[in-house]
TIKOLKE-818732 format. One record per residue (C-alpha): residue in three letters; x, y, z; residue number from 1. Coordinates in steps of 0.1 Angstrom, whole numbers, always signed. Layout:
# TIKOLKE-818732
(node 'ALA', (X, Y, Z), NUM),
...
***
This chain:
# TIKOLKE-818732
(node 'MET', (+1251, +1166, +879), 1),
(node 'PRO', (+1234, +1163, +845), 2),
(node 'ALA', (+1225, +1197, +831), 3),
(node 'SER', (+1188, +1186, +826), 4),
(node 'ALA', (+1185, +1181, +864), 5),
(node 'ALA', (+1175, +1217, +868), 6),
(node 'SER', (+1142, +1224, +851), 7),
(node 'PRO', (+1138, +1260, +840), 8),
(node 'ARG', (+1102, +1255, +831), 9),
(node 'VAL', (+1090, +1265, +866), 10),
(node 'ARG', (+1102, +1302, +867), 11),
(node 'ARG', (+1127, +1310, +894), 12),
(node 'SER', (+1153, +1336, +901), 13),
(node 'ALA', (+1187, +1328, +890), 14),
(node 'PRO', (+1210, +1317, +919), 15),
(node 'THR', (+1244, +1332, +923), 16),
(node 'LYS', (+1256, +1301, +941), 17),
(node 'ASP', (+1252, +1264, +937), 18),
(node 'THR', (+1222, +1250, +956), 19),
(node 'ALA', (+1228, +1233, +990), 20),
(node 'ALA', (+1223, +1199, +975), 21),
(node 'SER', (+1256, +1200, +958), 22),
(node 'ALA', (+1273, +1223, +983), 23),
(node 'SER', (+1295, +1197, +1000), 24),
(node 'ALA', (+1308, +1185, +966), 25),
(node 'GLU', (+1328, +1217, +962), 26),
(node 'PRO', (+1337, +1229, +998), 27),
(node 'ALA', (+1346, +1265, +1002), 28),
(node 'PRO', (+1378, +1276, +1019), 29),
(node 'VAL', (+1376, +1276, +1057), 30),
(node 'ASP', (+1374, +1314, +1058), 31),
(node 'GLY', (+1346, +1313, +1033), 32),
(node 'GLN', (+1325, +1287, +1049), 33),
(node 'ARG', (+1302, +1311, +1067), 34),
(node 'GLN', (+1294, +1331, +1036), 35),
(node 'PHE', (+1290, +1299, +1016), 36),
(node 'TRP', (+1263, +1285, +1039), 37),
(node 'LEU', (+1247, +1319, +1044), 38),
(node 'ASP', (+1243, +1321, +1006), 39),
(node 'ALA', (+1230, +1286, +1003), 40),
(node 'PHE', (+1205, +1291, +1032), 41),
(node 'ARG', (+1192, +1324, +1018), 42),
(node 'HIS', (+1189, +1310, +982), 43),
(node 'VAL', (+1169, +1279, +992), 44),
(node 'ARG', (+1146, +1299, +1016), 45),
(node 'ALA', (+1140, +1325, +989), 46),
(node 'GLU', (+1131, +1298, +964), 47),
(node 'THR', (+1103, +1286, +986), 48),
(node 'GLU', (+1089, +1321, +988), 49),
(node 'ARG', (+1092, +1327, +951), 50),
(node 'ARG', (+1071, +1296, +944), 51),
(node 'ALA', (+1045, +1306, +970), 52),
(node 'ALA', (+1043, +1341, +956), 53),
(node 'PHE', (+1022, +1329, +927), 54),
(node 'LEU', (+994, +1320, +952), 55),
(node 'SER', (+969, +1341, +972), 56),
(node 'ALA', (+963, +1337, +1009), 57),
(node 'GLU', (+932, +1317, +1001), 58),
(node 'ASP', (+952, +1294, +978), 59),
(node 'GLN', (+977, +1288, +1006), 60),
(node 'VAL', (+952, +1273, +1031), 61),
(node 'ILE', (+936, +1246, +1009), 62),
(node 'GLN', (+942, +1209, +1015), 63),
(node 'SER', (+926, +1190, +987), 64),
(node 'MET', (+932, +1155, +1001), 65),
(node 'PRO', (+949, +1138, +1031), 66),
(node 'ASP', (+981, +1131, +1011), 67),
(node 'ALA', (+986, +1168, +1002), 68),
(node 'SER', (+994, +1197, +1025), 69),
(node 'PRO', (+985, +1235, +1022), 70),
(node 'THR', (+1012, +1258, +1008), 71),
(node 'LYS', (+1011, +1277, +1041), 72),
(node 'TRP', (+1018, +1245, +1060), 73),
(node 'HIS', (+1048, +1236, +1038), 74),
(node 'ARG', (+1063, +1271, +1044), 75),
(node 'ALA', (+1058, +1268, +1081), 76),
(node 'HIS', (+1069, +1231, +1084), 77),
(node 'VAL', (+1103, +1236, +1068), 78),
(node 'THR', (+1108, +1266, +1091), 79),
(node 'TRP', (+1099, +1245, +1121), 80),
(node 'PHE', (+1125, +1220, +1110), 81),
(node 'PHE', (+1153, +1246, +1114), 82),
(node 'GLU', (+1139, +1259, +1146), 83),
(node 'GLU', (+1135, +1224, +1161), 84),
(node 'PHE', (+1167, +1207, +1150), 85),
(node 'LEU', (+1191, +1236, +1147), 86),
(node 'LEU', (+1181, +1267, +1168), 87),
(node 'ARG', (+1168, +1249, +1199), 88),
(node 'LYS', (+1199, +1228, +1200), 89),
(node 'PHE', (+1226, +1253, +1193), 90),
(node 'VAL', (+1213, +1287, +1204), 91),
(node 'PRO', (+1213, +1291, +1242), 92),
(node 'GLY', (+1182, +1309, +1253), 93),
(node 'TYR', (+1166, +1308, +1219), 94),
(node 'LYS', (+1131, +1323, +1220), 95),
(node 'PRO', (+1107, +1305, +1196), 96),
(node 'PHE', (+1084, +1326, +1175), 97),
(node 'ASP', (+1054, +1307, +1190), 98),
(node 'GLU', (+1057, +1276, +1211), 99),
(node 'ARG', (+1024, +1263, +1197), 100),
(node 'PHE', (+1038, +1260, +1162), 101),
(node 'GLY', (+1057, +1229, +1171), 102),
(node 'TYR', (+1024, +1210, +1175), 103),
(node 'LEU', (+1009, +1226, +1143), 104),
(node 'PHE', (+1039, +1221, +1120), 105),
(node 'ASN', (+1056, +1189, +1130), 106),
(node 'SER', (+1050, +1163, +1104), 107),
(node 'TYR', (+1059, +1127, +1114), 108),
(node 'TYR', (+1087, +1132, +1138), 109),
(node 'VAL', (+1073, +1113, +1168), 110),
(node 'SER', (+1104, +1118, +1188), 111),
(node 'ALA', (+1100, +1155, +1185), 112),
(node 'GLY', (+1066, +1155, +1202), 113),
(node 'PRO', (+1028, +1154, +1195), 114),
(node 'ARG', (+1015, +1166, +1161), 115),
(node 'HIS', (+983, +1180, +1145), 116),
(node 'ALA', (+966, +1152, +1124), 117),
(node 'ARG', (+979, +1152, +1089), 118),
(node 'PRO', (+945, +1150, +1071), 119),
(node 'GLN', (+933, +1181, +1090), 120),
(node 'ARG', (+961, +1205, +1081), 121),
(node 'GLY', (+937, +1224, +1059), 122),
(node 'VAL', (+916, +1235, +1090), 123),
(node 'ILE', (+945, +1255, +1103), 124),
(node 'THR', (+933, +1289, +1092), 125),
(node 'ARG', (+955, +1306, +1118), 126),
(node 'PRO', (+983, +1315, +1118), 127),
(node 'GLY', (+976, +1331, +1084), 128),
(node 'ALA', (+999, +1333, +1055), 129),
(node 'ALA', (+1012, +1367, +1066), 130),
(node 'GLU', (+1021, +1354, +1101), 131),
(node 'VAL', (+1038, +1324, +1085), 132),
(node 'THR', (+1059, +1349, +1066), 133),
(node 'ALA', (+1068, +1366, +1099), 134),
(node 'TYR', (+1077, +1332, +1114), 135),
(node 'ARG', (+1100, +1325, +1085), 136),
(node 'ALA', (+1117, +1359, +1089), 137),
(node 'HIS', (+1122, +1353, +1126), 138),
(node 'VAL', (+1138, +1319, +1120), 139),
(node 'ASP', (+1158, +1332, +1091), 140),
(node 'ARG', (+1174, +1359, +1112), 141),
(node 'ALA', (+1182, +1335, +1140), 142),
(node 'VAL', (+1198, +1310, +1116), 143),
(node 'ALA', (+1218, +1337, +1098), 144),
(node 'ALA', (+1231, +1350, +1131), 145),
(node 'LEU', (+1240, +1315, +1142), 146),
(node 'ILE', (+1260, +1308, +1110), 147),
(node 'GLU', (+1278, +1341, +1113), 148),
(node 'ARG', (+1288, +1337, +1150), 149),
(node 'ALA', (+1290, +1300, +1158), 150),
(node 'SER', (+1324, +1290, +1172), 151),
(node 'ASP', (+1320, +1255, +1158), 152),
(node 'LEU', (+1304, +1259, +1123), 153),
(node 'ALA', (+1313, +1223, +1113), 154),
(node 'SER', (+1289, +1209, +1139), 155),
(node 'LEU', (+1261, +1229, +1124), 156),
(node 'VAL', (+1267, +1221, +1087), 157),
(node 'PRO', (+1251, +1186, +1086), 158),
(node 'ILE', (+1219, +1199, +1101), 159),
(node 'ILE', (+1219, +1230, +1078), 160),
(node 'GLU', (+1225, +1208, +1048), 161),
(node 'ILE', (+1198, +1183, +1055), 162),
(node 'GLY', (+1174, +1211, +1064), 163),
(node 'LEU', (+1180, +1228, +1030), 164),
(node 'ASN', (+1176, +1195, +1011), 165),
(node 'HIS', (+1144, +1189, +1031), 166),
(node 'GLU', (+1131, +1223, +1021), 167),
(node 'GLN', (+1138, +1216, +985), 168),
(node 'GLN', (+1117, +1184, +987), 169),
(node 'HIS', (+1088, +1205, +1000), 170),
(node 'GLN', (+1093, +1231, +972), 171),
(node 'GLU', (+1084, +1203, +948), 172),
(node 'LEU', (+1055, +1191, +970), 173),
(node 'LEU', (+1043, +1227, +972), 174),
(node 'LEU', (+1037, +1225, +934), 175),
(node 'THR', (+1023, +1190, +932), 176),
(node 'ASP', (+999, +1198, +961), 177),
(node 'ILE', (+985, +1231, +947), 178),
(node 'LEU', (+981, +1215, +912), 179),
(node 'HIS', (+959, +1188, +928), 180),
(node 'ALA', (+938, +1215, +945), 181),
(node 'PHE', (+935, +1235, +913), 182),
(node 'SER', (+925, +1203, +894), 183),
(node 'LEU', (+893, +1201, +915), 184),
(node 'ASN', (+883, +1237, +905), 185),
(node 'ALA', (+860, +1238, +875), 186),
(node 'THR', (+875, +1272, +865), 187),
(node 'HIS', (+908, +1255, +858), 188),
(node 'PRO', (+930, +1281, +875), 189),
(node 'ALA', (+966, +1284, +864), 190),
(node 'TYR', (+994, +1285, +889), 191),
(node 'ASP', (+1016, +1303, +864), 192),
(node 'PRO', (+999, +1312, +830), 193),
(node 'GLN', (+1034, +1314, +814), 194),
(node 'TRP', (+1043, +1278, +824), 195),
(node 'GLN', (+1054, +1255, +796), 196),
(node 'TRP', (+1061, +1218, +795), 197),
(node 'PRO', (+1098, +1210, +794), 198),
(node 'GLU', (+1114, +1206, +760), 199),
(node 'GLN', (+1124, +1170, +755), 200),
(node 'ALA', (+1159, +1160, +745), 201),
(node 'ASP', (+1164, +1152, +709), 202),
(node 'GLY', (+1166, +1114, +707), 203),
(node 'GLY', (+1191, +1115, +678), 204),
(node 'ALA', (+1212, +1084, +676), 205),
(node 'VAL', (+1207, +1074, +712), 206),
(node 'ALA', (+1200, +1037, +713), 207),
(node 'GLY', (+1192, +1032, +750), 208),
(node 'ALA', (+1212, +1013, +775), 209),
(node 'LEU', (+1220, +976, +772), 210),
(node 'ILE', (+1235, +966, +806), 211),
(node 'SER', (+1244, +935, +825), 212),
(node 'GLY', (+1269, +921, +850), 213),
(node 'ILE', (+1281, +932, +884), 214),
(node 'HIS', (+1278, +970, +891), 215),
(node 'ARG', (+1281, +992, +922), 216),
(node 'ILE', (+1251, +1013, +930), 217),
(node 'GLY', (+1243, +1037, +959), 218),
(node 'HIS', (+1260, +1069, +970), 219),
(node 'ASP', (+1297, +1065, +978), 220),
(node 'SER', (+1311, +1101, +973), 221),
(node 'GLY', (+1317, +1128, +998), 222),
(node 'ASP', (+1288, +1151, +987), 223),
(node 'PHE', (+1254, +1152, +1003), 224),
(node 'CYS', (+1229, +1124, +1001), 225),
(node 'PHE', (+1200, +1111, +1021), 226),
(node 'ASP', (+1206, +1081, +1043), 227),
(node 'ASN', (+1184, +1058, +1022), 228),
(node 'GLU', (+1210, +1061, +993), 229),
(node 'LYS', (+1236, +1043, +1013), 230),
(node 'PRO', (+1255, +1021, +1017), 231),
(node 'ALA', (+1269, +1016, +982), 232),
(node 'HIS', (+1269, +980, +973), 233),
(node 'GLN', (+1272, +956, +943), 234),
(node 'VAL', (+1243, +942, +923), 235),
(node 'LEU', (+1242, +915, +896), 236),
(node 'LEU', (+1221, +926, +866), 237),
(node 'GLN', (+1208, +903, +840), 238),
(node 'PRO', (+1211, +915, +804), 239),
(node 'VAL', (+1185, +942, +800), 240),
(node 'TRP', (+1178, +971, +776), 241),
(node 'LEU', (+1164, +1004, +788), 242),
(node 'SER', (+1145, +1026, +764), 243),
(node 'PRO', (+1163, +1059, +757), 244),
(node 'SER', (+1130, +1078, +758), 245),
(node 'LEU', (+1101, +1083, +782), 246),
(node 'VAL', (+1067, +1068, +773), 247),
(node 'THR', (+1046, +1096, +756), 248),
(node 'ASN', (+1010, +1106, +757), 249),
(node 'GLY', (+1006, +1094, +722), 250),
(node 'GLU', (+1017, +1059, +732), 251),
(node 'TRP', (+994, +1061, +762), 252),
(node 'LEU', (+964, +1070, +740), 253),
(node 'GLU', (+971, +1038, +720), 254),
(node 'PHE', (+971, +1019, +753), 255),
(node 'MET', (+937, +1035, +762), 256),
(node 'ALA', (+922, +1028, +727), 257),
(node 'ASP', (+932, +991, +730), 258),
(node 'GLY', (+913, +987, +762), 259),
(node 'GLY', (+941, +994, +787), 260),
(node 'TYR', (+917, +1006, +814), 261),
(node 'THR', (+891, +979, +808), 262),
(node 'THR', (+912, +947, +805), 263),
(node 'PRO', (+917, +932, +840), 264),
(node 'THR', (+944, +908, +828), 265),
(node 'LEU', (+968, +937, +823), 266),
(node 'TRP', (+966, +947, +859), 267),
(node 'LEU', (+979, +936, +893), 268),
(node 'SER', (+949, +927, +915), 269),
(node 'ASP', (+954, +957, +938), 270),
(node 'GLY', (+957, +979, +907), 271),
(node 'TRP', (+925, +966, +891), 272),
(node 'ASN', (+907, +971, +924), 273),
(node 'THR', (+919, +1007, +924), 274),
(node 'VAL', (+908, +1012, +887), 275),
(node 'GLU', (+873, +1001, +896), 276),
(node 'ALA', (+871, +1019, +929), 277),
(node 'GLN', (+885, +1052, +915), 278),
(node 'GLY', (+869, +1050, +880), 279),
(node 'TRP', (+902, +1055, +863), 280),
(node 'LYS', (+899, +1058, +825), 281),
(node 'ALA', (+930, +1079, +818), 282),
(node 'PRO', (+960, +1094, +836), 283),
(node 'GLY', (+955, +1118, +865), 284),
(node 'TYR', (+942, +1153, +855), 285),
(node 'TRP', (+931, +1142, +821), 286),
(node 'GLN', (+895, +1150, +810), 287),
(node 'SER', (+877, +1145, +777), 288),
(node 'ILE', (+859, +1176, +764), 289),
(node 'ASP', (+838, +1171, +733), 290),
(node 'GLY', (+859, +1140, +724), 291),
(node 'VAL', (+893, +1158, +729), 292),
(node 'TRP', (+916, +1150, +758), 293),
(node 'PHE', (+929, +1178, +779), 294),
(node 'VAL', (+951, +1178, +810), 295),
(node 'MET', (+954, +1201, +840), 296),
(node 'THR', (+989, +1216, +842), 297),
(node 'LEU', (+1006, +1243, +862), 298),
(node 'GLY', (+996, +1266, +833), 299),
(node 'GLY', (+960, +1256, +835), 300),
(node 'LEU', (+940, +1233, +813), 301),
(node 'ARG', (+959, +1224, +781), 302),
(node 'PRO', (+953, +1200, +752), 303),
(node 'VAL', (+971, +1166, +757), 304),
(node 'GLY', (+1002, +1167, +735), 305),
(node 'PRO', (+1009, +1134, +718), 306),
(node 'SER', (+1047, +1138, +719), 307),
(node 'VAL', (+1049, +1149, +755), 308),
(node 'PRO', (+1059, +1123, +781), 309),
(node 'VAL', (+1029, +1109, +799), 310),
(node 'CYS', (+1026, +1123, +835), 311),
(node 'HIS', (+1006, +1117, +866), 312),
(node 'VAL', (+1004, +1079, +863), 313),
(node 'SER', (+1005, +1056, +892), 314),
(node 'TYR', (+1028, +1025, +896), 315),
(node 'TYR', (+997, +1004, +889), 316),
(node 'GLU', (+992, +1022, +856), 317),
(node 'ALA', (+1029, +1021, +847), 318),
(node 'ASP', (+1030, +983, +854), 319),
(node 'ALA', (+999, +977, +833), 320),
(node 'PHE', (+1012, +997, +804), 321),
(node 'ALA', (+1045, +978, +805), 322),
(node 'ARG', (+1026, +945, +804), 323),
(node 'TRP', (+1005, +957, +775), 324),
(node 'ALA', (+1036, +968, +756), 325),
(node 'GLY', (+1053, +933, +762), 326),
(node 'LYS', (+1080, +949, +782), 327),
(node 'ASP', (+1089, +956, +819), 328),
(node 'LEU', (+1096, +985, +842), 329),
(node 'PRO', (+1133, +986, +851), 330),
(node 'THR', (+1145, +979, +886), 331),
(node 'GLU', (+1160, +1009, +904), 332),
(node 'ALA', (+1195, +993, +901), 333),
(node 'GLU', (+1191, +990, +863), 334),
(node 'TRP', (+1179, +1026, +861), 335),
(node 'GLU', (+1208, +1039, +881), 336),
(node 'VAL', (+1234, +1020, +861), 337),
(node 'ALA', (+1218, +1032, +828), 338),
(node 'ALA', (+1217, +1068, +841), 339),
(node 'ARG', (+1254, +1066, +848), 340),
(node 'THR', (+1260, +1054, +812), 341),
(node 'SER', (+1269, +1085, +791), 342),
(node 'GLY', (+1244, +1093, +765), 343),
(node 'ALA', (+1222, +1062, +772), 344),
(node 'LEU', (+1190, +1079, +785), 345),
(node 'ASN', (+1172, +1109, +773), 346),
(node 'ASP', (+1153, +1130, +799), 347),
(node 'ALA', (+1165, +1110, +829), 348),
(node 'PHE', (+1162, +1142, +849), 349),
(node 'GLY', (+1140, +1173, +850), 350),
(node 'VAL', (+1109, +1160, +832), 351),
(node 'VAL', (+1091, +1133, +851), 352),
(node 'TRP', (+1100, +1109, +879), 353),
(node 'GLN', (+1102, +1074, +866), 354),
(node 'TRP', (+1086, +1044, +883), 355),
(node 'THR', (+1107, +1014, +888), 356),
(node 'ARG', (+1095, +979, +898), 357),
(node 'SER', (+1116, +980, +929), 358),
(node 'ALA', (+1100, +980, +963), 359),
(node 'TYR', (+1113, +1007, +986), 360),
(node 'SER', (+1134, +988, +1011), 361),
(node 'PRO', (+1167, +993, +1029), 362),
(node 'TYR', (+1200, +986, +1011), 363),
(node 'PRO', (+1222, +958, +1026), 364),
(node 'GLY', (+1237, +971, +1058), 365),
(node 'TYR', (+1215, +1002, +1060), 366),
(node 'ARG', (+1211, +1019, +1094), 367),
(node 'ALA', (+1189, +1049, +1101), 368),
(node 'THR', (+1205, +1081, +1116), 369),
(node 'GLU', (+1202, +1082, +1153), 370),
(node 'GLY', (+1176, +1104, +1170), 371),
(node 'ALA', (+1145, +1122, +1156), 372),
(node 'LEU', (+1162, +1127, +1122), 373),
(node 'GLY', (+1164, +1090, +1119), 374),
(node 'GLU', (+1127, +1091, +1112), 375),
(node 'TYR', (+1133, +1109, +1079), 376),
(node 'ASN', (+1134, +1079, +1056), 377),
(node 'GLY', (+1139, +1045, +1073), 378),
(node 'LYS', (+1105, +1040, +1089), 379),
(node 'PHE', (+1088, +1043, +1055), 380),
(node 'MET', (+1106, +1014, +1039), 381),
(node 'VAL', (+1075, +992, +1034), 382),
(node 'ASN', (+1046, +990, +1010), 383),
(node 'GLN', (+1060, +1017, +986), 384),
(node 'MET', (+1077, +1017, +953), 385),
(node 'VAL', (+1108, +1036, +941), 386),
(node 'LEU', (+1109, +1063, +915), 387),
(node 'ARG', (+1142, +1075, +900), 388),
(node 'GLY', (+1153, +1107, +882), 389),
(node 'SER', (+1136, +1140, +890), 390),
(node 'SER', (+1108, +1161, +876), 391),
(node 'LEU', (+1100, +1195, +861), 392),
(node 'ALA', (+1092, +1207, +897), 393),
(node 'THR', (+1124, +1194, +913), 394),
(node 'PRO', (+1146, +1224, +924), 395),
(node 'ALA', (+1179, +1230, +906), 396),
(node 'GLY', (+1207, +1209, +921), 397),
(node 'HIS', (+1184, +1185, +939), 398),
(node 'SER', (+1189, +1155, +915), 399),
(node 'ARG', (+1215, +1128, +913), 400),
(node 'PRO', (+1216, +1092, +899), 401),
(node 'THR', (+1214, +1077, +934), 402),
(node 'TYR', (+1183, +1096, +945), 403),
(node 'ARG', (+1155, +1073, +957), 404),
(node 'ASN', (+1121, +1089, +956), 405),
(node 'PHE', (+1092, +1067, +969), 406),
(node 'PHE', (+1054, +1067, +969), 407),
(node 'TYR', (+1025, +1043, +974), 408),
(node 'PRO', (+1017, +1024, +942), 409),
(node 'SER', (+983, +1042, +938), 410),
(node 'ALA', (+998, +1077, +939), 411),
(node 'ARG', (+996, +1098, +908), 412),
(node 'TRP', (+994, +1134, +919), 413),
(node 'GLN', (+1032, +1136, +916), 414),
(node 'PHE', (+1049, +1144, +883), 415),
(node 'SER', (+1054, +1106, +876), 416),
(node 'GLY', (+1059, +1088, +843), 417),
(node 'LEU', (+1079, +1059, +831), 418),
(node 'ARG', (+1104, +1044, +806), 419),
(node 'LEU', (+1104, +1007, +796), 420),
(node 'ALA', (+1129, +979, +799), 421),
(node 'ALA', (+1133, +947, +779), 422),
(node 'TYR', (+1152, +916, +790), 423),
(node 'GLN', (+1176, +900, +766), 424),
(node 'HIS', (+1173, +862, +764), 425),
***
């Protein structure tokens, strides 16, 4: 795992064990498996609470748009996941904390039963944040007891592992969603006043990646991955050069000054319609104050730094910028091959997710997992675009070259940026 995959810019307690995402890569001895998974479980669960601890009870209930969820809901949903898919299945006579929570905190698992409407999660004032804390403690005790006493631990591990990786995804969403809410507050509240933008890698003599030919992409090792990263397969790449660096705010300011947001020929039709409908004139969270551009960050409102990688741009914006620059966005296969090439890409991980021009679709031969957990990824494989890498909000150990993130092309509340590609003729 690249060292930059773990961003230290969001403060967190130092773990004493590797995170669950890389747990199966280095299996513990049989007699140490229980302690290994107890440590992994406790570390990931504690990280969620550490991130939420910066927020008040009032902060935790806000839902600023249908695509976002309240912090309290994130905390409860990941807890419901363990209760629904682990405890109910493997603990005879398990007594849920509250039977009503399944309806409130299920997300999109249709097979698991009815759900509260996603756009209305912010109206769930009860249970309150303190009761969600008690819910988490109830489930934590039950999971710990199950790990300690289960006669067949191996049957539990796949569910524990996906549950921990699932929670890590929501740890990132917790930050992206509260930042969106804070961006709508005229007082510009800071999630963490001490937050700083990640330091970028020194470009040095890195020349980027010039790649071509037949390559194997996708996950093919024994450590954890989501089902959408498989099966591994071969791809044929035309000669293409990937920039070693992410596109910066300074470059984006040049795009804006050259009419980037007012020139319809730079945009896809859907993108231009979105620009007009949303009134986009700059990346998400940017605002001009007395002729100076500022951006809302986890540390509050800060001046836009020209050398900082541009962030909070949609696929539509990334595509328009690439066209303006006379280049392209890389495909996800090109990005993955380049990321595996030693020293080719700066800041591939831990700064911003990077848009690719690949539609989110199944790999050849893909089959979703059976049962309700099969709803995790496969049913979303339409009308979305793939991002690669990881961001400053991605938890430590939750990044890898094969990871496929995906969002609708208009989304820009995530920590999303871009790097460019140029085809060699």
